[in-house]
C-alpha positions as CSV (number, residue, x, y, z in Angstrom):
1,X,2.1,-19.8,-13.9
2,X,-1.0,-19.0,-15.6
3,X,-2.0,-15.6,-15.6
4,X,-2.5,-11.4,-16.0
5,X,0.5,-10.0,-16.0
6,X,1.6,-8.6,-12.2
7,X,0.8,-4.6,-12.3
8,X,3.8,-2.7,-13.3
9,X,5.3,-0.5,-10.5
10,X,4.2,2.8,-10.6
11,X,4.5,5.8,-7.7
12,X,1.8,6.4,-4.8
13,X,-1.6,7.6,-6.2
14,X,-2.7,10.6,-3.7
15,X,-5.4,11.1,-1.5
16,X,-8.3,13.0,-3.5
17,X,-9.5,15.7,-1.7
18,X,-12.9,15.2,0.6
19,X,-15.1,17.7,2.1
20,X,-16.4,16.6,5.9
21,X,-19.0,19.1,5.0
22,X,-20.3,17.2,2.2
23,X,-23.1,14.7,1.6
24,X,-21.6,12.1,2.7
25,X,-21.7,8.5,1.6
26,X,-18.7,5.6,3.2
27,X,-17.4,2.9,0.3
28,X,-16.0,-0.3,2.2
29,X,-14.7,-3.4,0.0
30,X,-13.9,-7.1,1.8
31,X,-10.9,-4.9,1.4
32,X,-10.9,-2.0,2.9
33,X,-11.9,-2.2,5.8
34,X,-10.6,-0.3,8.2
35,X,-11.8,3.0,7.3
36,X,-10.9,4.8,10.9
37,X,-8.8,7.5,9.9
38,X,-11.4,8.5,7.7
39,X,-13.7,8.6,9.9
40,X,-10.8,10.7,12.7
41,X,-10.4,12.8,10.1
42,X,-13.7,13.9,10.0
43,X,-16.3,12.2,7.6
44,X,-19.6,11.8,9.4
45,X,-20.9,9.5,6.8
46,X,-25.3,9.6,6.3
47,X,-24.3,6.5,5.4
48,X,-22.5,3.7,4.2
49,X,-22.5,0.7,1.1
50,X,-20.5,-2.1,1.6
51,X,-19.3,-4.3,-1.7
52,X,-18.4,-8.5,-1.0
53,X,-15.7,-8.6,-4.0
54,X,-15.0,-12.7,-2.7
55,X,-16.6,-14.4,-5.5
56,X,-14.8,-12.6,-7.9
57,X,-11.3,-14.2,-6.9
58,X,-11.0,-16.9,-8.9
59,X,-12.5,-18.0,-12.4
60,X,-13.0,-21.2,-10.8
61,X,-15.4,-21.6,-7.8
62,X,-14.6,-19.2,-4.2
63,X,-14.7,-21.8,-1.5
64,X,-17.5,-21.2,0.1
65,X,-15.3,-20.9,3.9
66,X,-13.6,-17.5,1.6
67,X,-17.0,-15.1,1.8
68,X,-18.0,-16.6,4.6
69,X,-14.6,-15.4,6.1
70,X,-15.2,-11.5,3.6
71,X,-18.6,-11.2,5.2
72,X,-17.9,-12.0,8.8
73,X,-15.1,-9.2,8.2
74,X,-17.8,-6.8,6.5
75,X,-20.2,-7.5,9.3
76,X,-17.0,-7.1,12.1
77,X,-16.2,-4.1,10.6
78,X,-19.8,-3.0,10.2
79,X,-21.2,-3.7,13.8
80,X,-17.4,-2.4,15.1
81,X,-18.6,1.3,13.7
82,X,-22.2,1.1,13.5
83,X,-22.7,4.5,15.5
84,X,-20.8,5.7,13.1
85,X,-21.5,4.8,9.8
86,X,-25.3,5.8,9.2
87,X,-27.9,3.2,7.3
88,X,-25.4,0.3,5.9
89,X,-26.1,-1.0,2.5
90,X,-24.9,-4.3,1.0
91,X,-24.1,-3.4,-2.7
92,X,-22.8,-6.3,-5.3
93,X,-21.4,-4.0,-8.6
94,X,-20.3,-1.0,-9.2
95,X,-24.0,0.1,-10.0
96,X,-25.8,-0.9,-7.1
97,X,-23.0,1.9,-5.2
98,X,-24.4,4.5,-8.0
99,X,-28.1,3.9,-7.4
100,X,-27.1,3.6,-3.2
101,X,-25.5,6.7,-3.3
102,X,-28.6,8.4,-5.8
103,X,-30.6,7.1,-4.2
104,X,-29.2,8.9,-0.6
105,X,-29.0,11.6,-2.9
106,X,-25.2,12.3,-2.0
107,X,-22.6,14.7,-3.2
108,X,-19.8,12.7,-2.8
109,X,-18.7,8.5,-2.2
110,X,-15.2,8.4,0.2
111,X,-13.5,5.2,-0.4
112,X,-9.7,4.0,0.3
113,X,-8.3,3.4,-2.7
114,X,-8.0,-0.9,-4.2
115,X,-5.4,-0.2,-7.0
116,X,-6.4,-3.7,-7.9
117,X,-8.0,-7.2,-7.7
118,X,-11.3,-8.1,-7.4
119,X,-12.6,-5.2,-6.0
120,X,-10.7,-2.8,-8.5
121,X,-12.5,-5.0,-10.9
122,X,-15.6,-5.0,-9.9
123,X,-15.5,-0.6,-9.0
124,X,-14.0,-0.1,-12.6
125,X,-15.6,2.6,-13.9
126,X,-17.6,3.8,-10.8
127,X,-16.0,7.7,-10.6
128,X,-17.3,8.2,-14.6
129,X,-20.5,6.5,-13.7
130,X,-20.8,8.3,-10.8
131,X,-20.2,11.4,-11.8
132,X,-22.0,10.6,-14.7
133,X,-25.0,10.9,-11.3
134,X,-23.6,14.4,-10.2
135,X,-21.9,12.9,-7.6
136,X,-17.3,13.3,-6.8
137,X,-15.7,10.0,-6.3
138,X,-13.0,10.2,-3.0
139,X,-10.2,7.9,-3.6
140,X,-8.3,7.7,-0.2
141,X,-4.5,6.5,0.6
142,X,-4.0,4.7,4.2
143,X,-1.4,6.5,5.9
144,X,-0.1,3.0,6.4
145,X,0.0,2.4,2.4
146,X,1.2,5.2,2.2
147,X,4.5,4.3,4.3
148,X,4.5,1.3,2.6
149,X,4.2,2.3,-1.2
150,X,7.5,2.4,-2.5
151,X,9.3,-0.6,-0.9
152,X,6.4,-3.4,-2.4
153,X,8.2,-3.3,-5.7
154,X,9.9,-6.2,-6.6
155,X,7.9,-8.6,-4.3
156,X,7.3,-10.5,-0.9
157,X,11.3,-11.1,-0.2
158,X,12.4,-8.4,-1.0
159,X,9.7,-6.6,0.7
160,X,10.1,-8.6,4.4
161,X,13.6,-7.3,4.4
162,X,12.7,-3.0,4.9
163,X,9.0,-4.3,6.9
164,X,11.4,-4.3,10.3
165,X,11.5,-0.4,9.8
166,X,8.6,0.2,8.3
167,X,6.7,-1.2,11.7
168,X,9.1,0.6,13.6
169,X,8.5,4.3,11.4
170,X,4.6,3.5,11.8
171,X,5.3,3.1,15.1
172,X,6.7,6.3,15.7
173,X,4.8,8.4,13.9
174,X,1.7,6.6,15.3
175,X,0.6,5.9,11.4
176,X,-1.6,2.7,11.5
């Protein structure tokens, strides 16, 4: 298949520190719609931004159904957690995220780590752009990602063989 080369395997990233007492914003992408663990760790966002990256999934026309699915997933998350997210703003790219964070006078933006894909591409340079405004970007690894990352090195079928053990460990450790 034609396309960019696969990213080289690398160690699991470590979560950036964040201070729940600082004025914080939560950034959700259509790939990271389970912020419950962050909220349960004490994050009380003053405001939340969403970024729908579904249109960037292909250089070809993306199906309306894909776009509608992503939009519905974002709506489901923000509705489910409405009482914990503060006001929600839809952003369209890294610059609108910076504008949102600046307008909300945030000290830090918290988001889940997005290693590759359309959201990662759209947010390239976000850390530096926020830093230029005096705003920290804290990228967090979800516990389930930390658990699965070391086994995700060589395609689905190799990963599939270890998946039952990973799921059993996640259940034992109450990881979601």
